C-alpha positions in Angstrom: 0.0 0.1 0.0 1.3 3.4 -0.8 0.6 6.5 1.2 1.4 10.1 0.4 3.0 11.8 3.4 2.4 15.5 2.9 2.4 18.4 0.3 1.1 18.1 -3.3 3.5 17.0 -6.0 2.3 17.5 -9.6 3.3 15.0 -12.2 5.2 17.7 -13.9 7.8 17.4 -11.0 9.0 14.2 -12.7 9.9 15.9 -15.9 12.9 17.6 -16.9 12.6 21.2 -18.5 13.4 19.9 -21.8 11.5 16.6 -22.3 9.0 14.3 -20.7 10.4 11.5 -18.5 9.3 8.2 -20.4 7.4 5.6 -18.2 10.2 3.1 -18.8 12.8 5.3 -16.9 10.6 5.4 -13.8 12.1 3.5 -10.8 10.8 2.8 -7.3 13.4 5.0 -5.6 12.6 8.1 -7.8 8.9 7.7 -7.4 9.2 7.3 -3.5 11.3 10.4 -3.4 9.4 12.6 -5.9 6.0 11.9 -4.5 7.1 11.7 -0.9 5.7 8.1 -0.4 5.9 5.8 2.5 5.7 2.1 1.9 3.6 0.2 4.3 4.5 -3.4 4.0 3.4 -4.9 7.2 -0.4 -5.2 6.3 -2.2 -8.3 5.2 -3.9 -6.9 2.1 -5.2 -10.4 0.9 -6.1 -12.1 4.2 -9.9 -12.1 3.1 -9.4 -13.1 -0.5 -10.7 -16.5 -1.5 -8.5 -18.8 -3.4 -9.4 -19.5 -7.0 -8.4 -22.5 -8.8 -7.0 -22.2 -12.2 -9.1 -23.1 -15.2 -8.4 -26.4 -17.1 -7.2 -24.1 -20.0 -4.6 -22.4 -17.6 -3.5 -25.8 -16.3 -2.9 -26.9 -19.9 -0.9 -23.7 -20.7 1.2 -24.3 -17.6 1.9 -28.0 -18.4 3.0 -27.0 -22.0 4.7 -23.7 -21.3 6.7 -24.4 -18.0 9.2 -26.7 -19.7 9.7 -24.3 -22.5 10.2 -21.3 -20.2 12.6 -23.3 -18.1 14.6 -24.2 -21.2 14.6 -20.6 -22.7 15.2 -19.0 -19.2 14.5 -15.5 -20.2 12.4 -12.6 -18.6 10.6 -12.4 -22.0 9.7 -15.9 -22.2 8.4 -15.9 -18.5 6.3 -12.9 -19.3 4.9 -14.2 -22.5 4.4 -17.8 -21.6 3.5 -17.6 -17.9 2.5 -14.1 -16.8 0.4 -13.1 -19.8 -1.6 -16.3 -19.7 -2.3 -15.6 -16.0 -3.4 -12.0 -16.7 -5.7 -13.1 -19.3 -7.1 -15.7 -17.0 -7.8 -12.8 -14.4 -9.4 -10.8 -17.2 -11.6 -13.7 -18.0 -12.5 -14.3 -14.3 -13.6 -10.6 -14.0 -15.7 -10.9 -17.1 -13.4 -8.8 -19.3 -13.9 -5.6 -17.2 -10.4 -5.1 -16.7 -7.6 -4.2 -19.3 -4.2 -5.4 -20.0 -1.5 -3.0 -21.3 1.5 -4.8 -22.6 4.4 -2.7 -24.2 2.3 0.5 -24.0 4.2 3.5 -23.0 2.4 6.1 -21.0 4.5 9.1 -21.8 3.0 12.4 -20.8 3.7 15.9 -22.4 5.1 18.6 -20.3 2.4 20.4 -18.2 1.3 23.6 -19.8 
């Protein structure tokens, strides 16, 4: 959970005067500093969440993809063959009411 400590920091504070900062260059340390965030890590956020079993389809995907992911052993393979199928399963579980953004950049123009 993130909590803002005090003061207002606009998104423009993350940009240089010359060009916007691309989303891909954000890092946790910079975000914590720029937005004056405190991380609260000792809360059980998911204590009341019920376990959901994976669908037969997701089990099939895992059985076919896990050996391949282990053999390829790259972050890209893990994302494409394990993480994305799980995200699609979550989307399906929530009846397609959520969106998945893969490879989308969220660059913002300088504040005017």
